ROZAKE-244671 format. One record per residue (C-alpha): residue number from 1; residue in one letter; chain; x, y, z. Coordinates in steps of 0.05 Angstrom, whole numbers, plus 32768, in hexadecimal, padded with zeros to 4 digits. Example, Ala and Ser with C-alpha at 12.3 -4.5 7.8 and 13.67 -1.06 7.14 Angstrom:
<nodes>
seq 1 type A mol A east 80F6 north 7FA6 up 809C
seq 2 type S mol A east 8111 north 7FEB up 808F
</nodes>
This chain:
<nodes>
seq 1 type M mol A east 87F8 north 866D up 840E
seq 2 type A mol A east 87FC north 869A up 844C
seq 3 type P mol A east 87BA north 86A9 up 846F
seq 4 type T mol A east 879F north 86F0 up 846C
seq 5 type V mol A east 8793 north 871C up 84A9
seq 6 type A mol A east 8769 north 875B up 849F
seq 7 type V mol A east 8775 north 8790 up 84D4
seq 8 type V mol A east 873C north 87C1 up 84D7
seq 9 type G mol A east 874D north 8806 up 84F3
seq 10 type G mol A east 878D north 882C up 84E6
seq 11 type G mol A east 8797 north 884B up 852B
seq 12 type I mol A east 87D0 north 8838 up 8559
seq 13 type S mol A east 87AF north 87F5 up 856B
seq 14 type G mol A east 87A7 north 87E0 up 8522
seq 15 type L mol A east 87ED north 87F7 up 850E
seq 16 type A mol A east 880B north 87D2 up 854A
seq 17 type A mol A east 87E5 north 8793 up 8537
seq 18 type C mol A east 8803 north 8797 up 84F1
seq 19 type Y mol A east 8848 north 87A3 up 850E
seq 20 type H mol A east 8845 north 8764 up 8539
seq 21 type L mol A east 8826 north 873B up 8500
seq 22 type V mol A east 885F north 8749 up 84CF
seq 23 type R mol A east 8894 north 873D up 8505
seq 24 type S mol A east 887C north 86F6 up 8512
seq 25 type P mol A east 88A7 north 86BC up 84F8
seq 26 type R mol A east 8872 north 86A9 up 84C4
seq 27 type P mol A east 884D north 86EA up 84B6
seq 28 type P mol A east 8809 north 86E6 up 8494
seq 29 type K mol A east 87F3 north 8713 up 845C
seq 30 type V mol A east 87DC north 8753 up 847F
seq 31 type L mol A east 87AA north 8786 up 8467
seq 32 type L mol A east 879A north 87C5 up 8490
seq 33 type L mol A east 8759 north 87EA up 8482
seq 34 type E mol A east 874F north 8831 up 849A
seq 35 type A mol A east 870F north 8859 up 848D
seq 36 type S mol A east 872F north 889E up 8490
seq 37 type G mol A east 8765 north 88BC up 8464
seq 38 type R mol A east 879D north 88B5 up 8498
seq 39 type L mol A east 87BB north 8883 up 84C7
seq 40 type G mol A east 87C6 north 888C up 8511
seq 41 type G mol A east 8780 north 8894 up 852E
seq 42 type W mol A east 8781 north 88C2 up 856A
seq 43 type L mol A east 87CC north 88CC up 8563
seq 44 type Q mol A east 87C8 north 8910 up 8541
seq 45 type S mol A east 87FF north 8944 up 8540
seq 46 type T mol A east 8802 north 8987 up 851C
seq 47 type R mol A east 8847 north 89A1 up 850A
seq 48 type T mol A east 8849 north 89EB up 84F8
seq 49 type P mol A east 887C north 8A0B up 84C9
seq 50 type D mol A east 88A5 north 8A26 up 8504
seq 51 type G mol A east 88AC north 89E0 up 8520
seq 52 type A mol A east 8878 north 89E4 up 8557
seq 53 type V mol A east 8851 north 89A4 up 8565
seq 54 type F mol A east 880A north 89A2 up 857E
seq 55 type E mol A east 87ED north 895F up 8596
seq 56 type H mol A east 87A3 north 8954 up 858B
seq 57 type G mol A east 87A1 north 8910 up 85AB
seq 58 type P mol A east 87D1 north 88EE up 85DC
seq 59 type R mol A east 880E north 8919 up 85EB
seq 60 type G mol A east 8838 north 88EC up 8616
seq 61 type I mol A east 8843 north 88A2 up 8622
seq 62 type R mol A east 8856 north 8883 up 8664
seq 63 type P mol A east 8892 north 8854 up 8664
seq 64 type A mol A east 887F north 882C up 86A2
seq 65 type G mol A east 886B north 87E3 up 86A4
seq 66 type V mol A east 886C north 87AD up 8670
seq 67 type G mol A east 8841 north 87D5 up 8640
seq 68 type G mol A east 886F north 8811 up 8645
seq 69 type A mol A east 88AD north 87E7 up 863A
seq 70 type E mol A east 888E north 87C5 up 85FE
seq 71 type T mol A east 887D north 8808 up 85DE
seq 72 type L mol A east 88C4 north 8822 up 85EA
seq 73 type R mol A east 88E0 north 87E3 up 85C9
seq 74 type M mol A east 88B3 north 87EF up 858D
seq 75 type V mol A east 88CC north 8837 up 8589
seq 76 type S mol A east 8913 north 881E up 8589
seq 77 type E mol A east 8905 north 87EB up 8553
seq 78 type L mol A east 88E5 north 8821 up 8528
seq 79 type G mol A east 8923 north 884B up 852C
seq 80 type L mol A east 8904 north 8883 up 8554
seq 81 type E mol A east 8935 north 8882 up 858F
seq 82 type G mol A east 8954 north 88C4 up 857B
seq 83 type D mol A east 890F north 88E6 up 8578
seq 84 type V mol A east 88F9 north 88D4 up 85BF
seq 85 type L mol A east 88EC north 890F up 85ED
seq 86 type P mol A east 88EC north 88F7 up 8636
seq 87 type V mol A east 88D0 north 8918 up 8673
seq 88 type P mol A east 88FE north 8901 up 86AC
seq 89 type G mol A east 88E5 north 88F7 up 86F2
seq 90 type D mol A east 8903 north 8937 up 870E
seq 91 type H mol A east 88E3 north 8963 up 86D9
seq 92 type P mol A east 88AC north 8993 up 86EF
seq 93 type A mol A east 887B north 8972 up 86BF
seq 94 type A mol A east 8887 north 8930 up 86E3
seq 95 type R mol A east 8884 north 894D up 872A
seq 96 type N mol A east 884E north 8982 up 8726
seq 97 type R mol A east 8805 north 8976 up 8715
seq 98 type F mol A east 87CD north 89A3 up 872B
seq 99 type L mol A east 8783 north 89A4 up 873A
seq 100 type Y mol A east 8757 north 89E1 up 872C
seq 101 type V mol A east 8727 north 89E4 up 8767
seq 102 type G mol A east 8703 north 8A1F up 8786
seq 103 type G mol A east 871C north 8A4F up 8751
seq 104 type A mol A east 8765 north 8A41 up 875F
seq 105 type L mol A east 879D north 8A11 up 874A
seq 106 type H mol A east 87B5 north 89E0 up 877F
seq 107 type K mol A east 87F2 north 89B3 up 8777
seq 108 type L mol A east 87E1 north 896A up 8781
seq 109 type P mol A east 87FC north 8956 up 87C6
seq 110 type S mol A east 883E north 8930 up 87CA
seq 111 type G mol A east 886F north 8920 up 8801
seq 112 type L mol A east 8867 north 8917 up 884C
seq 113 type G mol A east 884D north 895D up 8859
seq 114 type A mol A east 880E north 8950 up 8830
seq 115 type L mol A east 87FF north 8913 up 885B
seq 116 type L mol A east 8806 north 8936 up 889E
seq 117 type R mol A east 87E3 north 8978 up 8892
seq 118 type P mol A east 87A9 north 8991 up 8867
seq 119 type V mol A east 87BF north 89A5 up 8821
seq 120 type P mol A east 878C north 89C9 up 87F5
seq 121 type P mol A east 875F north 89B7 up 87D4
seq 122 type F mol A east 8756 north 8982 up 880A
seq 123 type S mol A east 873B north 8998 up 884D
seq 124 type R mol A east 875C north 8960 up 8875
seq 125 type A mol A east 87A1 north 8941 up 8876
seq 126 type L mol A east 87A3 north 8907 up 8845
seq 127 type L mol A east 87BD north 88DC up 887E
seq 128 type W mol A east 8775 north 88D4 up 8894
seq 129 type S mol A east 8761 north 88BA up 884F
seq 130 type G mol A east 8799 north 8886 up 8856
seq 131 type V mol A east 8782 north 8871 up 889B
seq 132 type R mol A east 873B north 886A up 887F
seq 133 type D mol A east 8755 north 883C up 8849
seq 134 type L mol A east 877A north 8811 up 887A
seq 135 type L mol A east 873D north 8809 up 88A7
seq 136 type A mol A east 8704 north 8805 up 8874
seq 137 type P mol A east 86EA north 87BF up 8864
seq 138 type A mol A east 86F6 north 87A4 up 881E
seq 139 type G mol A east 86BE north 87A9 up 87EC
seq 140 type T mol A east 8694 north 876C up 87DE
seq 141 type G mol A east 8677 north 877B up 8799
seq 142 type P mol A east 869A north 8767 up 8758
seq 143 type D mol A east 869E north 87AF up 8740
seq 144 type E mol A east 868B north 87F6 up 8752
seq 145 type S mol A east 8694 north 883C up 8739
seq 146 type V mol A east 86D6 north 8860 up 8742
seq 147 type H mol A east 86B3 north 8895 up 876C
seq 148 type S mol A east 8692 north 8861 up 8799
seq 149 type F mol A east 86D4 north 883D up 87A2
seq 150 type A mol A east 86FB north 887C up 87B2
seq 151 type R mol A east 86C6 north 8896 up 87E2
seq 152 type R mol A east 86C2 north 8853 up 8807
seq 153 type R mol A east 870D north 884C up 880E
seq 154 type F mol A east 8726 north 8894 up 8814
seq 155 type G mol A east 86EB north 88C0 up 8823
seq 156 type P mol A east 86BC north 88EF up 87FE
seq 157 type E mol A east 86EE north 8927 up 87F1
seq 158 type V mol A east 8720 north 88FA up 87CE
seq 159 type A mol A east 86E7 north 88DD up 87A5
seq 160 type D mol A east 86C8 north 8920 up 8792
seq 161 type V mol A east 8708 north 8944 up 8782
seq 162 type A mol A east 8742 north 8915 up 8773
seq 163 type A mol A east 871F north 88D9 up 8755
seq 164 type D mol A east 86EF north 8905 up 872E
seq 165 type A mol A east 8727 north 892E up 870F
seq 166 type L mol A east 8752 north 88F0 up 8701
seq 167 type C mol A east 871B north 88CE up 86DA
seq 168 type R mol A east 870E north 890D up 86B3
seq 169 type G mol A east 8758 north 8913 up 86A2
seq 170 type V mol A east 8765 north 88CA up 8690
seq 171 type L mol A east 8722 north 88B5 up 8671
seq 172 type A mol A east 86FB north 88F7 up 8668
seq 173 type G mol A east 86C7 north 88D1 up 8690
seq 174 type D mol A east 869A north 88D5 up 86CD
seq 175 type C mol A east 86B6 north 88B0 up 8709
seq 176 type R mol A east 8670 north 88A1 up 8720
seq 177 type A mol A east 8665 north 8875 up 86E3
seq 178 type L mol A east 86AA north 8859 up 86D5
seq 179 type S mol A east 86BF north 8815 up 86EF
seq 180 type V mol A east 86F8 north 8812 up 8721
seq 181 type R mol A east 8704 north 87C9 up 870F
seq 182 type S mol A east 870F north 87D9 up 86C6
seq 183 type C mol A east 872B north 8820 up 86C9
seq 184 type F mol A east 875A north 8817 up 8704
seq 185 type P mol A east 8764 north 87CC up 870B
seq 186 type A mol A east 87A2 north 87D3 up 8737
seq 187 type L mol A east 8779 north 87F8 up 876D
seq 188 type H mol A east 8741 north 87C5 up 8769
seq 189 type R mol A east 8772 north 878C up 876D
seq 190 type A mol A east 8797 north 87AB up 87A8
seq 191 type E mol A east 8758 north 87AF up 87D2
seq 192 type R mol A east 8743 north 8768 up 87C0
seq 193 type H mol A east 8786 north 874A up 87D0
seq 194 type R mol A east 8799 north 8771 up 8810
seq 195 type G mol A east 8758 north 8791 up 8828
seq 196 type S mol A east 8778 north 87D5 up 881E
seq 197 type V mol A east 878D north 87FC up 87E0
seq 198 type L mol A east 87CB north 8818 up 8802
seq 199 type L mol A east 87E1 north 87D4 up 881E
seq 200 type G mol A east 87D2 north 87B1 up 87DC
seq 201 type L mol A east 87FC north 87E2 up 87B4
seq 202 type A mol A east 8835 north 87E1 up 87E7
seq 203 type L mol A east 8837 north 8795 up 87EF
seq 204 type G mol A east 8822 north 8781 up 87A9
seq 205 type A mol A east 884E north 875E up 8777
seq 206 type R mol A east 8885 north 8788 up 8758
seq 207 type P mol A east 8870 north 87A1 up 8714
seq 208 type E mol A east 8890 north 877D up 86D9
seq 209 type R mol A east 88C1 north 87A5 up 86B0
seq 210 type G mol A east 88B3 north 8788 up 866D
seq 211 type P mol A east 88E4 north 877D up 8634
seq 212 type D mol A east 8929 north 879D up 8639
seq 213 type S mol A east 893F north 87D4 up 8609
seq 214 type V mol A east 8970 north 880E up 8609
seq 215 type L mol A east 8935 north 883F up 860F
seq 216 type G mol A east 8916 north 8816 up 8647
seq 217 type R mol A east 8957 north 8816 up 866F
seq 218 type R mol A east 895E north 8861 up 8664
seq 219 type A mol A east 8916 north 886D up 8679
seq 220 type R mol A east 8921 north 8847 up 86BB
seq 221 type A mol A east 8963 north 8869 up 86C9
seq 222 type E mol A east 8947 north 88AF up 86BD
seq 223 type R mol A east 8903 north 889E up 86DC
seq 224 type W mol A east 88DC north 88B7 up 86A0
seq 225 type S mol A east 8895 north 88CA up 86B0
seq 226 type Q mol A east 8882 north 88CD up 8666
seq 227 type W mol A east 889F north 88D8 up 8621
seq 228 type S mol A east 888C north 88F3 up 85DD
seq 229 type L mol A east 88AD north 88F8 up 8598
seq 230 type R mol A east 88CE north 8933 up 8578
seq 231 type G mol A east 889B north 8935 up 8540
seq 232 type G mol A east 8860 north 8926 up 856D
seq 233 type L mol A east 8841 north 88E3 up 857D
seq 234 type E mol A east 8823 north 88DD up 8538
seq 235 type S mol A east 886B north 88CE up 8524
seq 236 type L mol A east 8863 north 888A up 8544
seq 237 type A mol A east 8829 north 8879 up 8516
seq 238 type Q mol A east 884F north 8893 up 84DA
seq 239 type A mol A east 888C north 8869 up 84EC
seq 240 type L mol A east 8861 north 882B up 84F3
seq 241 type A mol A east 8844 north 8837 up 84AE
seq 242 type E mol A east 8889 north 8840 up 8491
seq 243 type F mol A east 889F north 87FF up 84B2
seq 244 type L mol A east 8863 north 87D8 up 8497
seq 245 type R mol A east 8861 north 87EC up 844E
seq 246 type P mol A east 88A3 north 87CC up 8438
seq 247 type R mol A east 8890 north 878D up 845D
seq 248 type G mol A east 8854 north 8780 up 8431
seq 249 type V mol A east 881C north 879D up 845B
seq 250 type E mol A east 87E5 north 87BC up 8431
seq 251 type L mol A east 87D0 north 87FD up 8452
seq 252 type R mol A east 878E north 8815 up 8436
seq 253 type C mol A east 8771 north 8858 up 844B
seq 254 type H mol A east 872C north 8871 up 8436
seq 255 type A mol A east 8715 north 8828 up 843F
seq 256 type P mol A east 86DB north 8829 up 8470
seq 257 type L mol A east 86C0 north 87E5 up 8484
seq 258 type R mol A east 8676 north 87E0 up 8474
seq 259 type H mol A east 8666 north 8798 up 8487
seq 260 type L mol A east 8686 north 8758 up 84A0
seq 261 type R mol A east 866E north 8713 up 848D
seq 262 type H mol A east 868C north 86D0 up 84A2
seq 263 type R mol A east 8680 north 8697 up 8471
seq 264 type H mol A east 86A3 north 8654 up 8469
seq 265 type G mol A east 86DB north 8666 up 8499
seq 266 type R mol A east 86ED north 86A8 up 8479
seq 267 type W mol A east 86DA north 86F1 up 8482
seq 268 type Q mol A east 86BC north 871B up 844B
seq 269 type L mol A east 86C8 north 8765 up 8458
seq 270 type T mol A east 869C north 8794 up 8431
seq 271 type L mol A east 86BC north 87D8 up 8425
seq 272 type G mol A east 86A4 north 8817 up 8403
seq 273 type D mol A east 86C4 north 8802 up 83C1
seq 274 type G mol A east 86C1 north 87B6 up 83C2
seq 275 type T mol A east 86CF north 877A up 83ED
seq 276 type V mol A east 870C north 8756 up 8409
seq 277 type T mol A east 8713 north 8712 up 842B
seq 278 type A mol A east 873C north 86FD up 8467
seq 279 type D mol A east 8748 north 86C1 up 8493
seq 280 type H mol A east 874A north 86EA up 84D2
seq 281 type V mol A east 8734 north 8730 up 84E5
seq 282 type I mol A east 8755 north 875A up 851B
seq 283 type S mol A east 8725 north 8792 up 852C
seq 284 type A mol A east 8745 north 87D2 up 8546
seq 285 type L mol A east 8704 north 87F7 up 853E
seq 286 type P mol A east 86DF north 8817 up 8579
seq 287 type A mol A east 86AE north 87E5 up 8596
seq 288 type A mol A east 8670 north 880A up 857D
seq 289 type A mol A east 868D north 8811 up 8536
seq 290 type L mol A east 869B north 87C6 up 8533
seq 291 type A mol A east 8653 north 87B8 up 854A
seq 292 type E mol A east 8638 north 87DD up 850E
seq 293 type V mol A east 865B north 87B1 up 84DA
seq 294 type L mol A east 864F north 876C up 84F9
seq 295 type P mol A east 861F north 873C up 84D6
seq 296 type P mol A east 85D9 north 8731 up 84F3
seq 297 type E mol A east 85EC north 86ED up 8510
seq 298 type A mol A east 8620 north 8711 up 853C
seq 299 type E mol A east 85EC north 873D up 855D
seq 300 type P mol A east 85FB north 8721 up 85A3
seq 301 type L mol A east 8643 north 873A up 859A
seq 302 type A mol A east 862C north 877C up 857B
seq 303 type R mol A east 85FE north 8788 up 85B6
seq 304 type E mol A east 8637 north 8782 up 85E8
seq 305 type L mol A east 8664 north 87AE up 85BE
seq 306 type R mol A east 8630 north 87E5 up 85BA
seq 307 type D mol A east 862C north 87E6 up 8605
seq 308 type I mol A east 8674 north 8800 up 860A
seq 309 type P mol A east 8669 north 884C up 8607
seq 310 type A mol A east 869B north 8881 up 85F3
seq 311 type V mol A east 86A0 north 88CC up 85FF
seq 312 type S mol A east 86B4 north 8906 up 85D2
seq 313 type V mol A east 86EB north 8938 up 85E3
seq 314 type A mol A east 86FC north 897C up 85C6
seq 315 type V mol A east 8747 north 8989 up 85C4
seq 316 type V mol A east 8758 north 89D3 up 85BF
seq 317 type N mol A east 87A2 north 89E3 up 85B3
seq 318 type L mol A east 87B7 north 8A2A up 85C4
seq 319 type C mol A east 87F8 north 8A50 up 85BE
seq 320 type Y mol A east 8806 north 8A91 up 85E4
seq 321 type R mol A east 883F north 8AC2 up 85DD
seq 322 type G mol A east 885A north 8AF0 up 8612
seq 323 type V mol A east 8839 north 8ACC up 864D
seq 324 type T mol A east 8851 north 8AA3 up 8688
seq 325 type L mol A east 882D north 8A6A up 86A9
seq 326 type P mol A east 881C north 8A75 up 86F3
seq 327 type V mol A east 8835 north 8A2F up 8704
seq 328 type T mol A east 8864 north 89FD up 86E4
seq 329 type G mol A east 884F north 89B5 up 86DB
seq 330 type F mol A east 882D north 8983 up 86AE
seq 331 type G mol A east 87E9 north 89A5 up 86B2
seq 332 type H mol A east 87AA north 89A7 up 86DB
seq 333 type L mol A east 8769 north 8981 up 86DF
seq 334 type V mol A east 8725 north 899E up 86F0
seq 335 type P mol A east 86F3 north 8976 up 871A
seq 336 type S mol A east 86AC north 8973 up 86FE
seq 337 type S mol A east 8692 north 899A up 8739
seq 338 type E mol A east 86BD north 89D5 up 8724
seq 339 type D mol A east 86AF north 89D7 up 86D9
seq 340 type P mol A east 8691 north 899A up 86B7
seq 341 type S mol A east 86A2 north 89AF up 8670
seq 342 type V mol A east 86ED north 89BB up 867B
seq 343 type L mol A east 8712 north 897B up 868A
seq 344 type G mol A east 8756 north 899A up 8693
seq 345 type I mol A east 8790 north 89C1 up 8673
seq 346 type V mol A east 87D3 north 89A3 up 8660
seq 347 type Y mol A east 8810 north 89D0 up 8662
seq 348 type D mol A east 8831 north 89B4 up 8624
seq 349 type S mol A east 886C north 89E4 up 8623
seq 350 type V mol A east 8883 north 89CC up 8668
seq 351 type A mol A east 8887 north 8982 up 8658
seq 352 type F mol A east 889F north 8988 up 8610
seq 353 type P mol A east 88C0 north 89CC up 8603
seq 354 type Q mol A east 88E0 north 89AB up 85C5
seq 355 type H mol A east 889B north 89B0 up 85A5
seq 356 type D mol A east 8899 north 89FC up 85AC
seq 357 type G mol A east 88B9 north 8A09 up 8569
seq 358 type T mol A east 88EF north 8A3A up 8554
seq 359 type G mol A east 88CB north 8A74 up 8577
seq 360 type G mol A east 88D7 north 8A52 up 85BA
seq 361 type T mol A east 88B5 north 8A89 up 85E4
seq 362 type G mol A east 886E north 8A71 up 85DE
seq 363 type V mol A east 8843 north 8A4B up 8610
seq 364 type R mol A east 881E north 8A10 up 85F1
seq 365 type L mol A east 87E0 north 89F7 up 8616
seq 366 type T mol A east 87AB north 89C3 up 8607
seq 367 type V mol A east 8766 north 89CB up 8624
seq 368 type M mol A east 873C north 898C up 8629
seq 369 type L mol A east 86F1 north 8996 up 8625
seq 370 type G mol A east 86B2 north 896B up 862A
seq 371 type G mol A east 86BB north 8921 up 8636
seq 372 type A mol A east 867F north 8904 up 865B
seq 373 type W mol A east 8665 north 894B up 8660
seq 374 type F mol A east 866C north 895E up 8616
seq 375 type E mol A east 8622 north 895F up 8604
seq 376 type Q mol A east 8611 north 8982 up 8645
seq 377 type G mol A east 8643 north 89BA up 8637
seq 378 type F mol A east 8646 north 89C0 up 85EC
seq 379 type G mol A east 860F north 8997 up 85CB
seq 380 type D mol A east 861A north 8965 up 8593
seq 381 type P mol A east 8664 north 8958 up 8586
seq 382 type A mol A east 8654 north 8950 up 853C
seq 383 type T mol A east 8639 north 8996 up 8534
seq 384 type V mol A east 865A north 89C0 up 856B
seq 385 type A mol A east 8679 north 8A00 up 8551
seq 386 type P mol A east 86C5 north 8A02 up 8558
seq 387 type A mol A east 86BF north 8A4C up 856B
seq 388 type L mol A east 8697 north 8A39 up 85A9
seq 389 type L mol A east 86CC north 8A07 up 85BF
seq 390 type L mol A east 8704 north 8A39 up 85B3
seq 391 type Q mol A east 86DF north 8A6E up 85DB
seq 392 type R mol A east 86D5 north 8A3E up 8614
seq 393 type A mol A east 871E north 8A28 up 8613
seq 394 type E mol A east 8738 north 8A70 up 8613
seq 395 type A mol A east 870A north 8A80 up 864D
seq 396 type A mol A east 8725 north 8A45 up 8674
seq 397 type V mol A east 876C north 8A5B up 8669
seq 398 type R mol A east 875B north 8AA2 up 867D
seq 399 type D mol A east 8734 north 8A8E up 86BC
seq 400 type Q mol A east 875F north 8A54 up 86D4
seq 401 type L mol A east 87A5 north 8A6A up 86BF
seq 402 type G mol A east 879D north 8AB5 up 86BC
seq 403 type L mol A east 87B5 north 8ABB up 8674
seq 404 type A mol A east 878C north 8AF5 up 8658
seq 405 type P mol A east 87AA north 8B03 up 8612
seq 406 type P mol A east 878B north 8ADE up 85D7
seq 407 type P mol A east 87B3 north 8AA3 up 85BD
seq 408 type C mol A east 87E0 north 8AAD up 8581
seq 409 type Q mol A east 87CC north 8A69 up 8566
seq 410 type S mol A east 8793 north 8A39 up 8572
seq 411 type I mol A east 877C north 89F5 up 8557
seq 412 type V mol A east 8739 north 89D5 up 8569
seq 413 type R mol A east 872B north 898B up 855F
seq 414 type V mol A east 86ED north 8964 up 8574
seq 415 type H mol A east 86FA north 891A up 857E
seq 416 type R mol A east 86B7 north 88F7 up 857C
seq 417 type A mol A east 86AE north 88B9 up 85A7
seq 418 type C mol A east 86FA north 88B6 up 85B1
seq 419 type I mol A east 8701 north 8899 up 85F8
seq 420 type P mol A east 86DC north 8859 up 860B
seq 421 type Q mol A east 86BB north 885A up 864F
seq 422 type Y mol A east 86C4 north 881C up 867B
seq 423 type T mol A east 8685 north 8823 up 86A3
seq 424 type V mol A east 8674 north 87F7 up 86DF
seq 425 type G mol A east 866F north 87AF up 86C7
seq 426 type H mol A east 869E north 87B8 up 868C
seq 427 type W mol A east 86C5 north 877A up 86A0
seq 428 type E mol A east 8685 north 8750 up 869B
seq 429 type R mol A east 8678 north 876D up 8657
seq 430 type T mol A east 86BC north 8759 up 863D
seq 431 type E mol A east 86B3 north 8713 up 8659
seq 432 type R mol A east 8670 north 870D up 8635
seq 433 type I mol A east 8691 north 8725 up 85F5
seq 434 type G mol A east 86C5 north 86EE up 85FD
seq 435 type R mol A east 868F north 86B9 up 8608
seq 436 type V mol A east 8668 north 86D0 up 85CA
seq 437 type L mol A east 86A6 north 86CD up 859E
seq 438 type A mol A east 86BA north 868A up 85BA
seq 439 type G mol A east 8674 north 866E up 85AF
seq 440 type Q mol A east 8671 north 8686 up 8567
seq 441 type R mol A east 86B9 north 8671 up 855A
seq 442 type L mol A east 86C7 north 86B0 up 8533
seq 443 type P mol A east 870E north 86BD up 8519
seq 444 type L mol A east 870B north 8703 up 8535
seq 445 type S mol A east 8739 north 8729 up 8565
seq 446 type L mol A east 8725 north 8769 up 8588
seq 447 type V mol A east 875C north 879B up 859A
seq 448 type G mol A east 875E north 87E4 up 85AD
seq 449 type A mol A east 8746 north 8813 up 85E1
seq 450 type S mol A east 86FE north 87F9 up 85E8
seq 451 type Y mol A east 8711 north 87BD up 8612
seq 452 type G mol A east 874E north 87BB up 8640
seq 453 type G mol A east 876D north 8800 up 8645
seq 454 type V mol A east 876B north 8843 up 8621
seq 455 type S mol A east 87B4 north 8859 up 8621
seq 456 type V mol A east 87E3 north 8853 up 85E6
seq 457 type N mol A east 8809 north 881D up 860C
seq 458 type D mol A east 87C9 north 87F7 up 8619
seq 459 type C mol A east 87B5 north 87F9 up 85D0
seq 460 type I mol A east 87FA north 87E1 up 85B8
seq 461 type A mol A east 87F9 north 87AA up 85ED
seq 462 type S mol A east 87B4 north 8792 up 85D8
seq 463 type A mol A east 87CC north 878B up 8591
seq 464 type R mol A east 880A north 8765 up 85A5
seq 465 type A mol A east 87E1 north 8735 up 85D0
seq 466 type A mol A east 87B0 north 8728 up 8598
seq 467 type V mol A east 87E7 north 8719 up 8566
seq 468 type G mol A east 880C north 86EE up 8598
seq 469 type G mol A east 87CF north 86C4 up 85A4
seq 470 type L mol A east 87C1 north 86BF up 855A
seq 471 type L mol A east 8806 north 86AE up 853F
seq 472 type G mol A east 882E north 869F up 857D
seq 473 type A mol A east 8869 north 86C9 up 8595
seq 474 type P mol A east 88A0 north 86C2 up 85CA
seq 475 type G mol A east 8881 north 86CA up 860E
seq 476 type D mol A east 883B north 86C1 up 85F5
seq 477 type P mol A east 880F north 8684 up 85FF
seq 478 type P mol A east 8818 north 864D up 85CB
seq 479 type P mol A east 87E4 north 864A up 8593
seq 480 type P mol A east 87A7 north 861F up 85A3
seq 481 type A mol A east 879E north 85DB up 8585
seq 482 type P mol A east 8772 north 85D8 up 8547
seq 483 type G mol A east 872A north 85DF up 855B
seq 484 type A mol A east 873A north 8600 up 859D
seq 485 type T mol A east 871F north 8644 up 85B0
seq 486 type A mol A east 8743 north 8678 up 85DA
seq 487 type V mol A east 871D north 86A9 up 8605
seq 488 type L mol A east 873A north 86E4 up 862A
seq 489 type V mol A east 871E north 86F0 up 8670
seq 490 type P mol A east 8734 north 8734 up 868D
seq 491 type G mol A east 8753 north 8728 up 86D1
seq 492 type C mol A east 8744 north 86DD up 86D6
seq 493 type G mol A east 875C north 86DE up 871E
seq 494 type K mol A east 87A2 north 86F5 up 870B
seq 495 type Q mol A east 87C5 north 8737 up 8705
seq 496 type S mol A east 87B6 north 8742 up 86BC
seq 497 type P mol A east 8784 north 872A up 8687
seq 498 type C mol A east 8790 north 86E3 up 8673
seq 499 type V mol A east 8785 north 86BA up 8635
seq 500 type G mol A east 8772 north 8671 up 8640
seq 501 type Y mol A east 8767 north 8630 up 861B
seq 502 type G mol A east 8775 north 85E8 up 862A
seq 503 type G mol A east 8767 north 85F3 up 8673
seq 504 type Q mol A east 87A3 north 8622 up 867B
seq 505 type W mol A east 87AA north 866D up 8682
seq 506 type W mol A east 87E0 north 869E up 866D
seq 507 type P mol A east 87E2 north 86E8 up 8680
seq 508 type V mol A east 87E3 north 8718 up 8646
seq 509 type A mol A east 87F2 north 8762 up 8641
seq 510 type G mol A east 87AB north 8777 up 8630
seq 511 type G mol A east 8775 north 8778 up 85FB
seq 512 type L mol A east 8743 north 8744 up 85E6
seq 513 type Q mol A east 8757 north 870F up 85B4
seq 514 type W mol A east 873D north 86CC up 859D
seq 515 type P mol A east 8767 north 86A4 up 856C
seq 516 type V mol A east 8744 north 8684 up 8531
seq 517 type A mol A east 8726 north 8643 up 8547
seq 518 type S mol A east 8735 north 861D up 8507
seq 519 type G mol A east 8758 north 8628 up 84C5
seq 520 type P mol A east 879F north 863C up 84B4
seq 521 type W mol A east 87B5 north 864E up 84FB
</nodes>
């Protein structure tokens, strides 16, 4: 009889874990449990009757690197090749990104001219920031904040403006609290290996391409900066569900996990309407949510999981008619010194005009609000009035883009605790989590955004790595011998996280996973 794997959490990480489980040579019985009434997690798209698409979560996926190539191969295998909407490298959405500083929009510097002369919002030529990086001594501590790192290597202006805005745009977080080692590992590695970020990036190992596919080759040839799907990114989650159902995966919505117990080598999962049992659990829940369902004897693990914070973001989609954007590009970010409550505005109609619908003359925008500053600006995310968020978003569009008319359409969503925050020392926390799981020999894998990357690619890669370690897959480390325990150590002195047992180490794509130490594996 095939062992049972219960996947808890029906977002992209959980769906990807199911996908890789059923594609293995000897697939186990797979059960997916999702607390809400829908699958896809933060992949949320609204399609209006006129064909317009509004994204409430991620709106584009990058094709670069191993993770990007793996996701494109998955898209091909799901039959979505014809629905891919690419943004090629010469597109304005790929070339032009802006900062809103001092009450004005400024294009992010690019090219030789930006190095040799001052380009607003920076008061000095960026050449001097590069010289500073080449001359500054390497850091000695194991980790530091993104702001401290950027200030030390490139100067206070780069830290206060560029690094601050970048962290707000990528993680909705405060660069003074976020870890450079965990949030931007390539920069941290470059300094450690070469004593300079610029030298380390220039002389570092060539990035791996990942698996080959028709989409991957096309993405490289056309230098895609990102891509979406014709029906919105929620189409990816829907295609995964359609792939899984005929292959025997039981997809259960409205099935919140109340409690986990591990007895006699098996898990007992208590749900709202009964219990199920499984040989192995893959948790795609946020770290804090998993902490709440663990048994009392797993309190050391729960304590570490609770220490991984997450921030809330309000996503306000707006559509305007009869207006023209003052600039053309992907969008703009707003440093916290300018307006803490507004993270940035994405110009959706520029990158993906195919989502404008049959009208075709509108301008679709997405205003991102809150993040690490949500409570400061709007109060409790659970009780904030949508009208307040809409009012703030419209004011930002009016003040920052000069679009005065009211929008013809608006959608307000509040995503509570949606983006994990890798604060300084996050890498030590994940190592402690690994040691706790290894010591308790729990048949439990942790995947998703709480641990090794928040992007869609990162989440899919973490699921693939976990399943590869659990069942074995081409290119993954071989399964451990009976009684062995595998522990992932982020970094482990190499270019990517590694999973190790038997005195050997293999790099993996991401995520935290520990194969079952005994039993049917």
